[in-house]
N, C-alpha and C positions, 0 to 999 in steps of 0.2 A: 504494500500500500504506500510505501514511501516513494515509489517510483513515479506515481501519478497523483495529482490532487483528487480529492473526493468529488469535486464538482465535475471534473472531466470524466471520471469513471461513471458517475450518475447519468451524464448526458449520453455517453456511449451505450450504456445498458438500458437507457430510457426508464430510469426509476427516480423517485424523489430522494432528496438527501435524508429526510426523516425515515423513509422506507429502508434505505441502505443501513442506517444506524440501528433501526429496529431489528433488521435481519442479523446484523453483526452481533448485537447483544443477545439475541435469542440463540444464535449459534454458539456464542461464547459460553453462556450459562447453561444451556440445555443439556447436551450430551455428557459433558464432564461431570455435572452434578448427579445425573442419573446413574452413571457408571460408578461413581464413588459411593453413592447411596447403596447401590446393589452390593458393592464390596463390603461396606460397613454392615449392611443387613446380614450378609452371610457370616461375618465375624461375630455379630451379636447373637445369631442363632447358635453358633458353635459354643460360645461362652455360656449361653443359657442352658444348652444341653449338657455341657460338662458339669455345670453346677446342679444338675438334676432339678431344674426349674426353680431354684431357690434364690438366684441373684436377681435383684431389682436394678433400676437404672443407676443407682449410686455405685454399686459394686461393679457393674459392667463398665461404668465410666472409669473407675480405677484401673480395671484390667485393660481397657483400650488405651488409656494414657500410658500404662507401662509397656504396651505394645508399640507406642509411638504415634498413635492417632491423635489429631487435634480436633476434638469434637466436644460439644457442650452436653450437659445432662438433659436438657429439655429436648434436644434433637434425638438423643437416645431414647427418651421416653416416648416421643412421637413415633419413631421407627419401631419400637417395641409394640406400640398400640397398633400400628399398621400391620405388623406381623402376627398379631394376636397372642403375644407372649405376656403372661401375667405371672408374677412370682408367687409361689406358695408361701403362705404365712406359717411361721413356725408355731406349732402347738405349745401352749403353756404347760409346764410340768405340773401335774396334779398329785398331791400327796394322798395316798389311799390307805396308808397304815395308821391306825389309831392305837398308839401304845398306852395311852392313859385311859384305860377302860376298867369297869368294875366286874367284868366277866371272869369266870374262873379260868386259870391257866393250867394246862396239863403239866403234871409233875414230871421231873426228869428221872425216869425209871432206870435207864441204862447207866446214868451217872458217869458217862464217858469211860466205861470199862470195856475197852476194845481188845484187850489182850486175851485171846481165847486159844484153846489147844487144838480144836478141830473146827473145820469149816461148818457153817450153818448150825452151830451149837447154841449160840446165844439166842437165836430167834425161836428155838424150840423149848428153851428153858422156861421155868416158871417166873415170869416177870412181875406178876401182880404180887 
């Protein structure tokens, strides 16, 4: 484009200056962004799969930054939404053992006497 002025090029091709610049910006922004988005989407899918669907946009952002990508969190969030990826929330640990209860506790009949002379002898002995 440095060889000829834009006005000469537009006259020869019979297009307006605004049409030329519109085409130039569309060509400049269009294919490059789509191909880089496709590349980033593939990497996001791979990271998400390796994390067994547990990574959200923040963790994927850290991983992509460590891989050398320059991308923002909200773009990752949008791409994840486009791909239909949603992180699984970790379940909260629920305590199920109640050790402070008033129910009777079974007595320790064996009393850790594991030294026996013959196999299967303790179990057949009179434990009560």
